C-alpha positions in Angstrom: 0.2 0.0 -0.1 1.2 3.2 -0.8 1.9 6.0 1.8 1.4 9.8 1.6 3.3 11.1 5.0 2.8 14.9 5.7 5.3 16.8 7.8 4.1 20.0 8.9 6.5 21.3 11.0 6.5 24.6 9.7 2.7 24.7 9.4 0.4 23.8 6.3 -1.5 26.0 4.0 -3.0 25.0 0.5 -0.3 26.9 -1.5 2.5 24.9 0.6 0.7 21.2 -0.1 0.1 22.1 -3.8 3.7 23.5 -3.8 4.9 19.9 -2.2 2.9 17.8 -4.5 4.1 19.5 -7.5 7.5 19.1 -6.4 7.1 15.4 -6.1 6.9 15.6 -9.9 3.2 15.5 -10.4 2.3 17.1 -13.6 1.4 21.0 -13.5 0.1 21.4 -17.2 -2.3 18.7 -16.0 -3.2 20.3 -13.1 -4.0 23.6 -14.9 -6.1 21.9 -17.4 -8.3 20.1 -14.7 -8.4 23.5 -12.8 -9.7 25.0 -15.9 -12.9 22.7 -15.7 -14.1 25.1 -12.9 -16.3 27.7 -14.2 -15.8 30.7 -12.4 -13.8 33.8 -12.3 -10.5 34.4 -13.8 -7.1 33.2 -12.4 -3.9 32.3 -12.9 -1.7 30.0 -11.3 2.4 29.5 -11.4 5.0 27.6 -9.7 8.6 28.4 -9.2 11.3 27.1 -7.4 12.7 28.7 -4.3 14.6 28.4 -1.4 13.7 28.4 2.2 16.5 28.6 5.0 18.9 26.6 2.5 15.9 24.0 1.2 14.9 24.0 -2.2 11.3 24.1 -2.7 8.5 24.5 -5.2 6.0 27.6 -4.4 2.6 27.7 -5.8 0.8 30.9 -6.7 -2.7 32.0 -7.6 -3.1 35.4 -9.2 -6.8 37.0 -9.3 -6.6 39.7 -11.8 -7.5 43.0 -10.3 -9.7 44.0 -13.5 -11.6 40.7 -13.0 -15.2 41.3 -12.4 -15.1 39.1 -9.3 -13.3 41.8 -7.4 -14.5 44.6 -8.9 -15.9 47.5 -7.0 -15.7 48.5 -3.4 -18.2 45.7 -2.3 -16.2 42.6 -2.8 -18.7 39.9 -3.1 -18.7 36.9 -1.3 -19.4 33.6 -2.0 -21.4 30.9 0.4 -20.6 27.4 0.6 -23.8 26.5 -1.3 -22.2 28.6 -4.4 -18.9 27.0 -4.1 -20.5 23.5 -4.0 -22.7 24.2 -7.0 -19.3 25.5 -8.8 -17.6 22.3 -8.0 -20.6 19.9 -8.6 -21.3 21.6 -12.1 -17.5 21.1 -13.4 -16.2 18.2 -15.2 -14.2 17.0 -12.6 -13.9 13.5 -11.6 -16.5 12.4 -9.1 -13.8 11.7 -6.4 -12.1 15.3 -6.8 -15.7 16.7 -6.5 -16.6 14.7 -3.5 -13.4 15.3 -1.4 -13.3 19.0 -2.4 -17.0 19.5 -1.2 -16.0 17.3 1.7 -13.2 20.0 2.6 -14.9 23.1 2.1 -18.0 21.6 4.1 -15.7 20.9 7.1 -14.3 24.7 6.5 -18.0 26.0 6.3 -19.2 24.0 9.4 -16.4 25.3 11.6 -17.0 29.1 10.6 -20.7 28.1 11.0 -20.1 27.2 14.6 -18.1 30.2 15.3 -20.6 33.0 14.1 -23.8 31.0 14.5 -24.7 30.5 11.1 -26.0 27.5 8.8 -23.1 25.8 7.0 -24.8 26.7 3.7 -25.2 30.5 4.4 -21.5 30.7 5.3 -19.8 33.4 3.0 -16.1 33.5 2.1 -14.4 36.7 1.2 -14.1 36.6 -2.6 -10.7 36.9 -3.2 -9.9 34.2 -0.3 -12.6 31.7 -2.0 -10.8 32.0 -5.3 -7.5 31.1 -3.7 -9.0 28.4 -1.4 -11.3 26.9 -4.2 -8.0 26.4 -6.2 -5.7 25.3 -3.0 -8.5 22.4 -2.4 -9.4 21.5 -5.8 -5.9 21.5 -7.1 -4.8 19.3 -3.9 -7.7 16.7 -4.7 -6.5 16.6 -8.0 -3.2 15.7 -7.2 -4.0 13.4 -4.5 -6.3 11.4 -7.0 -3.1 10.5 -8.9 -1.7 9.3 -5.8 -4.5 7.2 -4.9 -5.0 4.3 -3.5 -2.8 5.6 -0.5 -2.9 5.9 3.4 -2.4 9.3 4.3 -0.6 10.0 7.5 1.0 13.1 9.3 3.2 14.2 11.8 2.1 16.6 14.7 0.8 20.1 13.1 2.5 23.1 14.1 0.2 26.0 14.4 2.8 28.9 15.3 2.1 31.4 17.9 1.3 35.2 18.3 -1.8 36.7 16.8 -3.6 36.9 13.2 -5.3 39.3 12.0 -8.8 38.7 10.0 -12.2 40.5 9.3 -13.7 39.9 12.4 -10.4 41.3 14.4 -7.3 40.3 16.1 -7.4 36.4 17.5 -4.7 34.6 19.0 -2.9 31.9 17.0 -4.5 29.6 15.6 -7.2 31.2 14.3 -11.0 30.3 15.4 -11.5 28.3 12.3 -8.3 26.4 12.5 -8.9 25.6 16.1 -12.2 24.0 15.3 -10.9 22.0 12.5 -8.2 20.6 14.3 -10.0 19.1 17.4 -8.6 15.9 18.3 -5.2 16.4 16.3 -1.9 16.6 17.9 -0.6 20.2 17.8 2.2 22.5 19.2 3.9 25.8 18.7 7.2 26.8 18.4 8.9 30.2 18.5 8.2 31.2 15.0 5.6 34.2 15.4 2.5 34.5 13.1 0.1 32.1 11.7 1.8 28.8 10.5 -1.4 26.5 10.0 -4.0 28.4 7.7 -8.1 27.1 7.9 -7.4 25.9 4.2 -4.5 24.0 5.6 -6.5 22.7 8.5 -9.4 21.8 6.2 -6.9 19.6 4.1 -5.6 17.8 6.9 -9.0 17.0 8.3 -10.5 15.6 4.9 -7.7 13.9 3.9 -5.3 12.3 6.9 -6.3 9.0 8.2 -3.9 9.1 11.4 -1.4 11.1 13.0 1.8 10.1 14.1 5.6 9.3 13.9 6.9 8.5 10.6 5.8 4.8 9.8 7.6 1.8 8.9 8.0 2.6 4.9 10.3 2.2 2.1 10.7 5.9 0.6 10.3 6.5 -2.9 10.1 10.2 -3.4 9.8 13.6 -1.3 8.5 17.0 -2.0 8.8 20.4 -0.5 6.1 23.3 -0.8 7.3 26.7 0.1 5.4 28.9 2.6 5.1 32.7 1.2 7.6 33.8 4.2 11.2 32.8 4.5 12.0 32.2 8.5 15.5 32.6 10.2 14.4 30.2 12.6 13.9 27.1 10.1 12.5 26.2 6.4 9.1 27.4 6.0 8.2 24.5 4.3 5.8 21.5 4.0 7.5 18.2 3.7 5.7 15.1 1.8 6.9 11.8 1.5 5.7 9.1 -0.8 6.7 5.5 0.2 5.4 2.0 0.2 4.3 0.3 3.2 6.5 -2.7 4.4 4.3 -5.4 3.6 5.8 -9.3 4.0 6.5 -10.5 7.4 10.2 -10.8 6.3 10.6 -7.7 5.2 9.1 -6.0 8.1 11.4 -8.4 10.5 14.4 -7.3 8.7 13.5 -3.6 8.9 13.0 -4.1 12.6 16.5 -6.2 12.9 18.1 -3.3 11.4 16.8 -0.6 13.7 16.4 -2.5 17.0 18.6 -1.1 19.3 21.4 -3.5 20.3 21.6 -4.8 23.7 22.9 -1.9 26.0 21.9 0.6 23.8 19.5 3.4 24.7 18.5 6.7 23.4 19.3 9.8 25.8 19.0 13.5 26.0 22.2 15.5 26.2 21.6 18.8 28.0 24.1 21.7 28.1 25.2 25.0 29.3 28.0 27.3 29.6 28.2 29.2 32.5 31.0 31.8 33.8 29.2 33.6 36.4 28.5 31.1 39.1 30.0 30.3 42.7 31.7 26.8 41.7 30.5 25.6 45.4 27.2 25.4 43.6 28.0 22.6 41.1 28.2 20.1 43.8 24.9 20.8 45.4 23.4 21.0 42.0 25.0 17.6 40.8 23.4 15.8 43.8 19.7 17.3 43.3 20.0 16.4 39.7 20.6 13.1 40.4 18.0 12.8 42.9 15.8 14.2 40.2 16.4 11.3 37.8 19.6 12.5 35.7 21.9 9.8 34.4 24.8 11.4 34.7 26.0 15.3 35.6 29.7 16.9 34.9 31.5 20.0 34.4 34.1 20.6 31.9 36.6 23.8 31.9 35.7 26.2 29.2 37.2 29.2 27.8 34.2 31.9 26.9 33.7 35.3 25.4 36.1 37.8 26.7 38.4 35.4 27.5 36.6 34.2 30.9 37.2 30.8 32.2 33.7 29.1 32.6 32.4 25.7 32.9 30.5 23.6 30.3 27.8 21.9 32.5 26.7 18.5 31.1 23.4 16.6 32.3 22.5 13.1 30.7 19.1 12.0 31.3 16.2 9.9 29.6 14.1 12.1 27.2 11.3 12.1 29.4 13.2 14.1 32.3 13.9 17.2 30.1 11.1 19.4 31.8 12.0 18.8 35.1 15.8 18.9 34.9 15.7 22.2 32.5 13.3 23.6 35.6 16.0 22.5 38.0 19.2 24.0 35.9 17.1 27.2 35.4 16.4 27.3 39.3 19.7 26.4 40.6 22.5 27.7 38.3 22.8 31.2 37.0 22.4 30.1 33.4 19.9 31.7 31.2 19.8 29.1 28.6 20.1 25.3 27.7 20.5 23.3 24.7 19.8 19.8 24.4 20.0 17.0 21.7 19.4 13.3 21.4 22.0 11.0 21.4 22.5 7.1 21.8 24.6 5.4 24.3 25.7 1.8 24.8 26.4 0.5 28.3 28.1 -2.8 29.6 25.6 -5.0 31.2 25.6 -4.3 35.3 25.0 -6.6 38.3 25.8 -6.3 41.7 27.2 -9.2 44.1 27.7 -8.7 48.1 31.2 -10.1 49.2 32.2 -10.5 53.1 35.6 -9.0 54.0 37.1 -8.8 57.5 35.5 -5.4 58.0 32.1 -6.1 56.9 30.0 -6.5 53.9 31.0 -5.0 50.6 28.8 -4.6 47.4 30.8 -5.2 44.1 29.2 -3.8 41.0 30.4 -6.3 37.9 29.8 -5.1 34.5 30.1 -7.5 31.5 29.5 -7.8 27.5 28.1 -10.9 26.0 28.3 -12.9 29.3 32.2 -12.1 29.7 33.2 -10.0 32.8 34.7 -6.4 31.4 35.2 -4.9 34.8 34.5 -5.1 38.6 34.5 -2.4 41.5 33.9 -2.5 44.9 31.1 0.5 45.8 32.9 3.3 47.1 30.1 4.2 49.6 30.3 0.7 51.3 34.2 1.0 51.6 34.1 4.3 53.0 31.3 3.4 55.5 33.5 0.6 56.6 36.4 2.5 56.8 35.2 5.1 59.1 33.3 2.4 61.4 37.0 0.3 61.6 39.4 3.4 61.6 41.3 1.6 58.8 42.4 3.4 55.6 40.0 3.2 52.6 42.2 1.6 50.4 42.8 -1.3 52.6 38.7 -2.0 52.7 39.0 -1.5 48.8 41.7 -4.3 48.6 40.1 -6.6 51.1 36.8 -6.5 48.8 38.8 -7.0 45.6 40.6 -10.0 47.2 37.0 -11.2 48.5 35.6 -11.0 45.0 38.2 -12.5 43.0 38.1 -15.9 45.8 34.6 -16.2 44.8 34.3 -15.3 41.3 38.0 -16.2 40.0 
């Protein structure tokens, strides 16, 4: 089965979706010819290659001539959902394209109608916006029909942040219609200000996507990037669409899982770092104890040379990815840093087990590390040896040596 995987990490709009589908290699002339089957006002479409944060992508543009009667005059006519449905229904497009296009507009009209307390058929779209929306939605369905049959999947949707201006005033991102359309959909916002996911993009997701989640097990065949109108410094303003084939046979699935499955002793960890040059070094010891109690796997500092030739320390905390929020909060609370950076990493560890041995000073726990059943290292636990040294009034190294001899006598 073919899989179409959408990644709206910079949001999604109708023009980004069409740009990505055209970037996959779908025929632009055929798309234009099909769109001309819609009998309504004048419009022109074009595509162009562009760069977004260094990523080459395709930009899809709809142009409505100012002299066109549909946008002439101060009144700017409106079209209702009923009128748009009639335009699509009376066209020469395929039954599937008509059905999916009308479904997308119906979802959009239902969302708008619920917000403004209007019946679906009476919901009106601003004229120029209606032309854009009709082209974007119908054009997307024309392209998607060529990829059918396919399962459409999507990663979580980036909505953006801040506010958006619309005919009814200023609203927080996402706008009311987008918010309504994306009910039960996994969404998030990053540092990019502005509306990243538009109502048209949300309507396409609501109509086309079968389910949301991480990238599935599939064989990649082609990838398309659809460019948004803006070029962000923070990242590529593109929608990525991947076409792949589902891994179908049991043998293929087992082989793929074998390749991606972690080896024994391997796990994914998060590495949090921060460079600090203005903190009392006594605080590091206290912080380390707190961090280890909070679930950190490792905490250490490294001397570094910072700006203006200041000596400083790089604080490194290794933890499970799920511990990011709690440990980040602890770093900000207990240190003087004003920022952290973090990244995922793979780590491989030896298998560890513990054994107690008897010495002339008392019981000591020994940690044994092994690989494939073969002992690699062993070491008496420091805290046990320290406690016995203090209790018996002997040197720490004597207790450690006794524990080492006791272990070797038992384990060989």
